[in-house]
N, C-alpha and C positions, 0 to 999 in steps of 0.2 A: 235336294231338300230345301235349299235356299237358306235364308237367315231372317232375323227380326231386327227392325230398327225401332228406335224409341218413338212412342206415339204421344203426341202432345194433346193436352186438353185445350178447350176453347180459350181460357184465360191466357195460357202460354202462347197460343197462336196470335192473339190480339197484341200481346206484348212484343212479340217478334216483329209484327208488321209495323208497329209504332216506332220501333228502334232501328229499323233498317237504314243503312247508309247507302244512298242511291248510287253513289259513284265508287263503290268499293267492290273489288274483285279478288277472289282467292284462286290461285292456280293449283290444279290437281297434278302435282309432280314433286314428290318428296326426295327424289334422288337427283343429284346434280347432273348426272348423265342425261336425264330426260330433257334438260334445257338446251341441249346441243342441237345440231342438225337443222339449221335454217329456221329457227323460231323467232329470230329477231324482228322480222317484218311485221307479223301480226301482233307480237307483244308491244311493238312501238305504237301501232294503231290503238291497241287497248289502252296504253299509257296516255294517249292523247285525250281520252275520255274519262278514265277511271284511275283510282289509286290501286296499285297492284300489290297484293300480298302473297307471300310464299311460305311454305313450311318445309324448306329444304334442309336435310340433315347436314350438320357440320360439327367438327370437333373443336377446332381452335380458331379458325378464321373463315370468313365468308367465302363460299365457293365461287371461283372466278366465272363459272358458267352463268351465274345468275346476274342479270343486268343491274346496274347501280340504282335504277329507279324502283326496284322491287323491295318492298319492306319484308325482309325475311325473318320469320319467327322461330326458325329451327323446327325440329320435330316436337310436336305438342302432345301432351297427354290427351286422351279422348275427351275429357270434360272441357279442356281449354279449346280444343279444335271445334267442339260443338258451339261454344260461345262465339268463336270467330265466324262460323258459318251463320249464326243467328244475326250477326251484324251485316254480313256481306249481301250484296244484291246479286252477284254473279259468281258462279263456280265454273271455271273453264278447264277443259281437258286438253291434254297434249296428244291424245291418240293412243296412249298406253298408260296403265294396264287396261286390258280388256275386261269389261263387265264386272268391275269391282263394286264394293258396297258404298264407297264414298259418294258417288253422284246421287244415290238414293237418299243417303243421309242429308246431303246438301239440300235436295228438293224438299225433304221432310222438314227442314229448318228454314224454308221460305226462299231459297236461292233459285235462280234460273240456271240450268246447266247448259253450257255451250260446248259442243263437241265437234270434231272434224268428221266430215264425210269422206269415205275412202273410195276413190275412183282410180282404177278398178277396185272392187272389194278385195280385202285381204284374204288369202287362202294359202293352202300348202303349196300351191303352184307359183306363188309370187312373193311370199313373205317368210322370212327366216324363222319367225316365232312358231309358225304352223308346220314348217317343213319337217317331214318324217313322222308327223302325228297321224294316226289312222282316222282322218276326217277329210271330207271333201267340202266341208262347210265354207261358205263365203260370208265374211263379216263386213257389213256395209258402213259401220261406224264404230266408234270406241265402245259404245254401250247400246247394242241393238235393242235390248229390252226397253230402255228408256226412250229410244227413238220410236219404236213401234207401239208400245202399250201405254206410254205417258204422253209424249209429243208436246206440241205447243199448247199453252204458253210456257209450260214448265221446262221444256227441253227444246233446244234449237240445234239443228244439225246443218252445218254449212261447209263449203269448200274453203279451207284456210289459205289455199294458194290463190284464191281470187280476192284481192284486197278490197275491191268495191263491195263484194258480197259480205265479207267479214265486217267492214266498216258499217254497212247498213244494218247488220245483225246487232252490233254493239249499240247503235242508236235506238233500234227497236227495243232492245232489252231495257235501256234506261227509261223508256216511255211506258213500259209494261209493268203493271202491278199484279203480283200473284200472292196467293195464300200458301202457307205450308201445306204440302200434299204428300200423303203416304199411301201407296196402293194397298188394298186390303190384304193381299197375299204376303206383305211384309210386316203386318201387325202380328201380335202374339196369337190372336184368335185365328188369323189366316194360316199361320204356321201350324197350329194345333189341328185345324181342319184338314190340312194336307197330310200331316202325319197320321191322323185317324183314318183317312181314306186309304193310304198306303198299307197300314197295318191290317185293316179290315178286309181288304179286297185282294191283296197280292199273296200268292202261294208259291213259295220257293222250294217246297218240299216234294210236291207231286210232279211227276214227269208230264211234260206238255205233249198231249197226243197229237199225232200228225193230222193236218186238216185235209180231208179228201172230199171235195165237193160232190162227187158222184155218190157218196154214201149217205148224204143228207136225206132226211125224209120231211115231207110236208104234213101239217096237221090234217087228219082225216084219211091218211093213206092206210090201206089194209096191211097189218103186220109190219108197219114201219117201212114198207117198200117205197122206192123212190117214185115220186110223181113228177113228170116233166114240168119244167118252169124255171125261170131265171133266179139266181141267187141275188143279183143286183138289179134294181129297178130305178127308173128315173124318179127323182123327187119333185114334188109340186113346185112350180115357179122357180126352178133351178136347173142349171146345166149339169148338176152333180148326180151321181148314182148313190143309192143307199141300200142297205140290207133289206131284202123283201120281207114284208110283215107276215106273210104266210109260211115263212120258213123258220123252223125252230133253230135259233142261233146257238152255236156251240158256247159252252161256258168260257168266258173271257173277261178280262179287265184290262183296259177300259172296255165297256160293253160294246157289242157290235152295233147297237142302236146309235152310237156316236159316229160311226164310220161314214165318211163322204169320199166318193171316188171320182176323180176327174183326170183329164190329160192336160198337161201344160202346153203352152205354145212352144214352138221350136226355139231353142236358145234361152228360154226363160227358166230360171231355177225353181225348184219346188217351194223354197221359202218365199220367193217373190209372188208366185201364183197363189199360194195359201194365204198370204197377207192380203192380196187384192180381193180375195173372196171371203175374208173374215174367218179363216180357219188356221189351224196349226198342223204341222206334220206330226204324225204319230207312228213311229216305226213298229210298235207292237201290233198294228193291224196288218203288217206286210204279209204275214203267213196266210192271211185269208184272201188276199188279192193276187198272190203269186201263182196264178193258174190260168189256163187257157180261157175259162169261162169269163173271168173278169176282163181279160184283154179283148175277148170277143164282144162283150157288152159295151166296151169303150170304143168299138169299131177300130181297133188297132190291128193292122195287118203284119203278122210276123212271118218272115220267110224261113227262119230257123228258130227253134226253141231249144235252148241249151240250159244246163244246170251246172253251177260252179259256186264255190265259196268266195265271196267278195264283199267287202264292207260297203261298196258303193252301189251294189245292185238294189233295185232294178236300174240298169243303165239307161233304159228307156224311161222318160220322165212320167211315170205313173205316180200320181200323188196319193199317198195314203194319208187321209185327212180325218180330222174329227173336229167337232165343235169344242168350245171351251167356255168356262165360267168367267164372266167379266170380273176382273180383280183377282182371279185365281186360275191363271192360264194353264197351270200344270194339270188341272182336272177338267174333264168334260162335264156337260150338264147332267148326264146320267151316272156320273162316277160316285156320287154320294148316296 
C-alpha cells in the first residue's frame, strides 16, 4: 500500500532552497550499532568536505561508535527531524534499513540521498537479513525504488568501498542544486488513487477459475468453439509478446492488456531485464503464461514439463511483465 509523505507548497520549496547549508550532511542511522563495521573510511572522506550530523539514540552519554566529529542530536521528534533535513544538503545511508521512508522524506525536503551499491546484490543466498525468508529477490542498493524510479540528481548510488568513487560523489553533490521532490505515488492523492484501484478491481471473495488456454474462444467463432490462433503475438516495434487483440481476455486485474512477455538473457535477473525494458514484474500474470503455448511462442525449448509448488517458479527466466503508470508504479496504464 505504501505511505504518504508531507507535500510542500511552492513557498515552502523556495524557502527550503534559500536556507540550505551546502556543506551539511545528515547520516541515516539512528542506532549506534549501524555505525560499526568499517564505516570510518568513507565517514572521514565525508568529514573532509561536510559537517556531519547524526540522530543516534543515547540515554546518558554519547555512543562510542559515533566518531567525535559527528554532531549528534539524539533521537528527534518528527517535526525537528524535518527541520534538520530542510537545512541539510545531503542525507547519507549506511546500507540499512532497506527501503525505509526516511530517504523519501529527505528528498521531499530538498536533500540529495547518497546510498551504497551492493556488489553482489544482497539476497537470501548471501545476507543474514534475508536468510530463511521466502524470497529470491536480489537487492542492488539500500533503497532500490529511489535508485530506479527517482535516480540522479536526487539519488546517487555508489560503491562505498571505492574511496575515489565516494570522494567524487561528495564533490558532485556539493556542486549540484536540486529542488524538493516527492513522487506522485507518495502524495495523498497518489495514495488515494492506489487505494481506489485496489478496492474497485480486486475480488478476494470469488474463487479464481483455472486458466486453460485450449478453452478460449475467438470473437466470431460459432458457439464459442475454439478457433486456431496464438494467445500471444509480437507487439509492434518491440521484442515483447502481448495478449492477442482477437482473443477474449479472461477477467483479471491487472488486465491482460498490460501483460508483456519476454525472455531474459542467461544469467540476467527478471528485475534487471524488466528495468532495462521499462517494465516491472507482475506475479499476478504468471497463471496466464505458465503453459506450453506461452513457452512455444517465446521459442523456448523444454525437454521436460513438470508441475510443483515452489515460490521461485518459473525457474526458467520467463518474465511476466506489465507496463506501469509514471509516478504510480504499483498500477499499470489500464489499471484505473
